[in-house]
N, C-alpha and C positions, 0 to 999 in steps of 0.2 A: 240138407249137406252141410256140414263144418267146415268154416274158411281154415286159412290158413296158422292165422296168427290164433283162433282159438285153439285148432291141433296142438299146436307148443304151449300152448296153456296147461293145457292136460298132460302132456309129457314134464311139465316143469314141475305139476304140480303130486305127479304120479313120482320124480328122482327125490321134491322132496320129505315125500311119504313112504320112501322106502325101509323099509328095517333090516336094515347094514351091522345091526349089535352082534345080537348072540354070542358066539363065544369069540367074535374078533376082537374083544376088549378095547385096547387105544387105536386099534387100526379103523375103526370107525370114522377118528378124525379123519386122518391122509385120506379112508378113500372119499371120504362126502369133499375132503377139498381141491379132490382133484375134478370128480360132477360137477361140481360149482363154480365151473374154468370159465362160464359162458357158451360162448359157440352157439349156432341159430337152431342144432337139432335137426340137421335136415331130415336125416335116416331113419329114425322112430316115426318123424311128423307123415312121410311118406306112408311108411308103414301101415298106418293111423288112417291114409289118406286112401290108399289100398284097399283095404279091409272094409271100409265106406263104401268107398266106389261098386265094391264087388258083389255088396251087397250084406255084407259083414255087422255087427257090431262094432263101432269102436270101444266103447269098453271092456266089451270081450279080447279084445284086441291088442290095450295099453300093456300086459305083463310083457308082451313079444317084441312090442315095441321097445320096451326097458330094457329087456336083453338084448335088445339090439346097440342101443345107447352104451349100455355097461361094457358090452364088447369094446364097442371103439371108445372107451375112453382108458382103457384099459392098456388100448392097443396103444397110450398118444402117452400115457405115464411109461409104459417100458420105450421109446421109442426115444424118450425125450433123455433116458440114460446115459450116465458118458461110453457105458461101453458098446451103445448104438450111436445115435446121431448128435449127443452130447449138446443141446438144448438146454439152456441156464434160463429161457423164459417162454410161455405157453398164453399166447391172448395175453398179456401185455402185464403177466406177473407169473413172479417167479413158479418155476418149476415144480412138479411134485418131491422131485428130488431134491431140489434146490431147497424145497422148505421144512422138507422131512427127513432127508438126508436116503441115502442109495436105497440100502435095506429097507426101509422101512417104507419105499418107493417100490420098490419092487413087488414086497408083501402084497401093498397097497391094491398094488394093479392083479395079483393071484386074487385076491378075496375079489374084487370088482368081475370078475371071469366069470367064477365060481357061484356069485351071485345071480348073474348073468346066463347060468343052466338051470340056478333051479326054478327061476322065473318059467323058462323056457318048458321046463318040464312039470309045468304046474299044469297043463296041457294031458288033455284025456288023448290028443294024439299027439303022439310021437316023433311023427314028420315033424312037428315045432320044430325041435331040439334037433332033431336030424341035419334039418333047413342051416340052423344058426353053426351047429360043427362045422358042417361042409361049407359055410363060406369065411369061418372062424381059421378052420385049417389052407384054404385058400389065401387071405390076407394074410397069415405067417409064414406061406410061401411066397407072399410075394415082397413079404420085410424081410426075407433072407436074402432076395436077390438083388437086394437095393444094397445091404450093408454090406454084400461081399463083392458085388461087382461082378455075378456070375453072367453068362455069357446068353444076356437077353435081351432083347429088341424090350424099345419106352413102353409097346401098346401093352406089350406079356406082362411087364409088370406092374400096370397100372389094372391090368384087367384083374389080377389077384390083390395087389398092395391096397388098390382102391374102388374098385372095379366089384367086388366080390359080396363086400357091406351093402352097396347099393342095390346088386342083384336080389340078397337077401332083405333086401327092404319090399319087395317087392311078394317074394316066397312066400316068406309069412306070414303076408297079409291077405296071398289066398288061400295060405293052411289054415288063417284063423277062419276067413269067412267058410269056409269047405267047400271052395270050388273045385271041380270036379278036375281031374288031371287033363280028362283032355282040350275041357275048354280054355286052359291055364298058359297055352302058347303067345299069345298075340302080347298078353301081358306079359310075360317073359320075356319076349323080343322087346320092346318098353326098356324093363331092368336090367336086364344087359348092355345099354348103350347110358343110362344113366351115366355111370361113374368114367367113363368119358366126358362129357360133359363139365364134370363138376374138377376134374384135373388138370381139364384144359384149360377153363376158364383162371382153375388156381395157380396156373403157369404163368398165364397172361401177366397175375395181380404182381408173380415174386420175378417173376424173369427169367423164369430159370424151365427145366422142359420142354415139352413142346415149345412153349415160347424163344428159347436158347435154339434147338434147333431148328423151327422156321423162319423163325421172326416172331414181333407180336403180331404187324398183320396176318401174315401166315396161322398161327395159331388160334388169332379172331376168326377169321374164314373154320377155320375147326370149328370152333365153337358154335357159330352162329348153321352151318353147316347143320350139327351132333344137335343142336335145338331144335331144330327146323323139321329132323327125321324121330324127334321124339313125338312132335307132338305129330304127325303124320301116324304114329306107333299109334298111340291115342287116339284115334281118329277109327281106325279101323276093331277098339275094343266096343261093342257091344253096351255100354258102360255109360249111364253121367260119367265124363271123365275132366269134367270142369274144374274138380281144385288139383288136380296133377296137371294138368296143363299151366293150370296159376302157378306153380312150384315149381314147372318146368321154365317158367319165366322166369321168374327170382332166380334160380340159376346161371340162368344165361346170361341176366343184367346187372349180376350182386361183384361189388365193389370191394368184399372185403372179408 
């Protein structure tokens, strides 16, 4: 079993080696700028860890993991635009639209999304692409709720906007590992709660969302109970889930 840092390194190398040129022309530069923005590559690392724990090959799972990270990056590029959250900075440097212009950033996000589905469609099993499409649709639906202030509670919003890509990290790993549908239930129960842990910890760090509603202490209690639930879920899976447990611990204790 490969450790989390080893899996992250595979993701970084895979992203660096992606062929993004083709007919994109000058869009390759802003697209790579967006991808190089850092982050912990949590979602693709989870995807690789699930695939390996489920008996699959990490190298075979890499295109699916990269596709997931491309969808996530596309969402960040668009989310930062003035028409959305209007954020001028992302992870300590100018957002893509500040560095390259709004129109170019919009197109760069589109290019990343298309490349994600090109990777997902490289598998013989079309359910890989279907899994990614369903998660992307759910994430976009959550973003709609967020920017419109539609009548949705916090749990519903984050189940879609944050949770769907985390659930897809598990689902894509299972698809690539060819885990039969009847055996996927305990894995998917684990995946369904990953997004909640990430979001609550994020809110504690930022002082909004769950932290604003429940207070920092209350939000920390939710994070701790969710992390323990995830560990219990992993204990129910008949596989070596040691690396996944380490990733849960990282999510629960992260400070940035």
